[in-house]
N, C-alpha and C positions, 0 to 999 in steps of 0.2 A: 613547457613540459618536454623534456628530451625524449627522443625516440631511439630504440635499439637499432643501431646501424649495421652492426656486424653479427648476423644471426648465428653463424657457425661458432664464432668466438664466445658469444654470450652463452650459447647452449653448452659449450664445453666447460665454461666456468661453473655453470650451475650443476653440471654432472659431477664435477670435482668437489663442489661444496656440499653435496647432498649425502655424503657417506657418513651419516650421523648415527645416532643410537637406535634408530628404528622405531621411534615413538612419536612421529609427527606427521607431516603432510606429504602427499605424493609430489613427485617432481613437477616443476613448472613445465607445462606442455610446450613442445616445439610445434608451431603452427606453420602453415604454408607461406604466410607473409611476414609474420613477426611473432615473437614470443610474448611481448608485453609492450604496451604503449608508454611505459615509464622505465627508465634505465634502472637495472638491478645493481645495487651497490656491490663493489668488489669484495666487501667484507661481510656480505649478508650470510646469515646462518640458517640453513635449512636442514630439516630431518626428513627421512624418507620412510614410507611404509606402503605396503601393497594392500589394496582393497579389491575385493571382488565386486562385481556389479550387483550382486544380491544383497550386499550390506546396506543398512539404512543410511540415509544421508546424515551428515553432521551439519546442523542448521544454526545460523546466526540471524537474529532479528534485530535490526537497528531501529531506533525510535520506538522501542517496544512498549513503552508506557502510554502510548496514544490510544486512540479508540479501538484499533484493530489488533495491536501487537499482543496483548495479553490473551485475547480470545484465540488468536492464531497459534500462540505457543501451547495453549491447552489442547487444541485440536491436533497439532503436530506431535506433541508428547504422547498423546493417546495412540497415535499411529506409529511413531518411530521409537518410542521410549523416552522416559523423562530426561535422562542425561544426554541425549543426542540433540537437544534443542536448547540453545542459549539465548535468553532474552537480554537485551542491552538498552541502555539509555544514559543520559547525563543527569537524570533526576534520581532521587532516593525513592525506591519502590515501597509500597505498602507491605506490611508484614506478610499478609496472605500471598502476595505475589512473590516476595523474596523467598519464602519457604516452599513455594510450589515447584521450584526447579531452578536450574542454574541461572544466575543473574550476574552480569558484570557491567562495569562502567565502560562506555565506549563513546568517544567523541568523534563523529564522522569528519570533523575538520582537522583532526590529528591523524595524518596519513600513517605515520610510523606506528602509532599505537594500534590503529585499526588493522594494519598489516600483521603486527605481532599477534593480535587476537586470532586472526584467520589461520596463521601458521601454527601457533601453539595449540589451538583447539581442533586442528585438522578439519576445518570447515569445508564443506562441499556445496551446500546451498546457502544463499544469502537473500534474505527478504529485507529490502531497504525501505523502511517506513518513515525515516526522519524527514520531516518537511514542515514548513509553516503554511497553514491553510489560507484560504482566500482573504477573508476579512482581516485576519491577523497580519498576513503578509502585506496588505495595503497600508497598514498602520506602521510597518517597519520594513521598508523595501530593502535597505542595505543588509539587514539580518536575513531576510528571506532569500536574497540573492546569494549570500554566503552559504546558508544551510541547503537550499534547494538546488543550487548549481555547483558551487565548489565542492560541497559534500558529495554530490552525485559523481563528480569527476574522480574523486578519491576512490569511491566504491567501484566505479567502472574499471579503473586501472588495476585495482587489487583483484577484482573478479577475473579480469582477462589474464593477469599474471599467474593466478593460481587455479585457472580452469574451473571456476565456480559456475554453477547454474544460478543465475541472478534474476530475481523478480523485483521490479520497480512498479508500484501502482501509478496509474495516471487517473484522469478525472474528467467529468463533464466540463470542468473549467478549462480544458485544453481546446475547447471550441470558442468561437467568438460570434459577434452579431452578424457577420457575413456568412457564417456556416448555415447549411440547411438545418432547420430546428425540429421539423416534425414529419418524418423521423430524421435523425442524424446518422448517416452511414459511417462505416469504419474509415473510409478514405474520402476526404472532401477538403475544402479550404479550411484552414485553422488560423485564425487571427485573434487570439484571446487578448483581452485588455486588462488583465491583472498579472502581477508578477508571478503569482501561483500558477496561472494558466500558461504563461510564457515559459516558466521553468519546466512544466510538465511536457509541453511540446518539445522543448530541448531534450528532455530525458528520453522521450520516445525516439527521436531522431538519432541521438547519440547511441542509444542502445542498439538500434538497428544498424548503425554504422559500425559499431564494435563487433556485431555479429558477422557482418560481411568482411570487415577488415581483419579482425583478429580471431574469428571463430568463436566468439563469446556466445554462450547459450543464454541469451537474454529473452525474458518473457515479461509481458506487460498487459494489464487489464485496465481499461478506463472504467473506474467505478462511478456509479451514480451516487446520489446522497445516501449515506449509510446510517441506519437507525439501529440503536442498541440500547438495551436496558442497563448494561453494565458500566456505562461511562456517562459523564456529564458532557454537555455541549463544549466543543473545543475551538470555536471561532470560525466555523465554516458557514457559508451562506445557507446551506440546507439544514443547519442545526435546529431550526425552529421545530422540525419534525421529531426531534428528541425532547426538546424542552417542554413542548405542550403536554406531554405525559406527566412529567414531574410537577408542573404547575397545576395541572388539573387535579392531581391527587392532593397536593399540599394546600392549595388555596381555592380551587374551583374557578380560577380566573387565569386567562392567558392573553398577553398582548403580543401580537405577531408583527414582525418587522417587514414582512412582505405583503403585497396586495393579496386579497382573498382569491383572485383568479390566476395566480402565478403557478403555472404547471411545470413541474420538474420531475425527472426520473429518480426513483428511489428504490432502496433494497434493504431488506432485513439482514442483520449482520451474519446470521447463520448461512444464508445464501451466498453472501460475499466471501466468507471464509471457505465455503465449499468450492466455489468457483476458483479461488486462488490455489487451493490444493490440487484441484482437477487439472488446471492448465499447467501446473508444475510437473505433474505426473504424466501428462500426455506425451506420447511418443513424438520425438522431434519431427519425424516424417509426416505426421498428421497436421502440423501447423503450417498454414499457407501464409501467415503473416506473424509479425512479432508483437503487435499491439492489437487487442480486440476490445470492442465494446461489449459490455454485459449489462443486462437489464432485467427487471422483474416486474415493476409497476410504475405508473406515473400518476400523480395526483396534485391537487391544489390545496392550500391551507384550508379553504372552505370545505372541501371534500373530506379532508382528514378530521376536521372539527366535528363534522356530522357523524363520523364513525366513533370518535371519542365520546360524544354525547350519548351514545347508546350505553355507555358504562358510567358516565358522569353527566346525567341529564341537566344538572344545574350549571354546567360549564358556561362561563361568560367569556366570549371571544371578542376581543377588540383588536383594532389595527392601528399601529403607529409606524408608518412606512419609513424605513431607513433608506435614504436615497442611494447611498453607496451600495448597500447589499441588493437593493432592488435593481439597480443598473447592472450589477453582476449577474443576477438571476435572469434578467431580460436578454442577456447576451449568451445564455447557455441553452442547450437542447431542451426541448419539451418532452421528447421521446427518443430513445436510443434504438437504432436498428442493430440487433446483435445476432443476425441470422448466420453470420460467418462462424461465430463461436458455437452456435447450436449445431451447425453442420460439421465443423472440423473436429471438435473434441467432445461433442455431446452435451453441451451446456443446457441445463434445464433448471429453472427456479422452482422453489417450493412454496413461497409466501406471496400472496396477493394482499391487497389492503385490509380486508376483513381479518385474515389470518394474522397479519402484522399487528393490528390493534389488539386482538385477543391475546396474542403472545406477550405483548408489552405489558398489558394489565395483569397477566398471570404472574409476571415477575415483580411488578411494582405495585400491584393493586391489593395489598393486604390491609390498606387503610380502611377504616370503617365506612368512609364515603363510598368506596367501591362495593363493599359488602352490602350496603343498603341499596345501591343501584341494582345489584344482581338479585 
């Protein structure tokens, strides 16, 4: 990856190239140490436009068809306007997603295409959700390495080059068996044993490095397990906490792949999305670090089943432990210490376990089984 060696010459070239039609992105910023970690081509085409600080951000969400992207797009469009938020992925979206607002194809492994998207759409905020999760990543390490690490490098370079505010989520999987587990602080030893966790530690450190080296406005939250009624399980170790609701409604039976006493931090999706927007809007001077833990609740499969049985009393819970996922879960935190997030930018969750279960069934529980239970 070549580095810009002559700051004055590169900046001069960019200034000469940016006298376009006035319909694109603002000039590449000149930083104290370097304008970009990747060489800008001599024939690059830039357009310039002036924005006031009061303007809404222009947002791109990568990996937007995963568990969080669609919900985040809905929240941001409500806040900033429908056309200011672009959802992207390499998959075909459902009709309701496609017609709900701007959607484009974006492959994070295609640096040139991604850069064109940022320039042509005047992007100022980028939410980078493209990643292979824990269990899926272990089944295909080369693909996880490409998506989670090479894709991240492309996003970091483009964000630094175009002065974007960049959000990259991290995870409980960024910790390992030698990390303190109950509670797990923001700063401690991190030695994960999955490619997903390793890639997320890499993302945290690279984002912090780009912040100090290039002035990149990098922001990151370590998510606990996220529970949502809008999406199917996607291959994560904590996805049992989503699948139990679907199976309880459909069949009244659920087979859990973790031990009944496996305690992990969890969060309802609305809290997760709220925290993501809050940290992105937080004044830079209020942030004492670039990566924060956030948490809401912590429970075991057995405790979750007891709450679910209040709505589906006949639920039959059985256990068939998946040794791979159990080993992953046993290396993760049992509780997150998120006191820094609560102090620095006022993080506060809304959903505990009873509220979570009630809300999930309010979305999913139109089945007669639930009606009878109520």
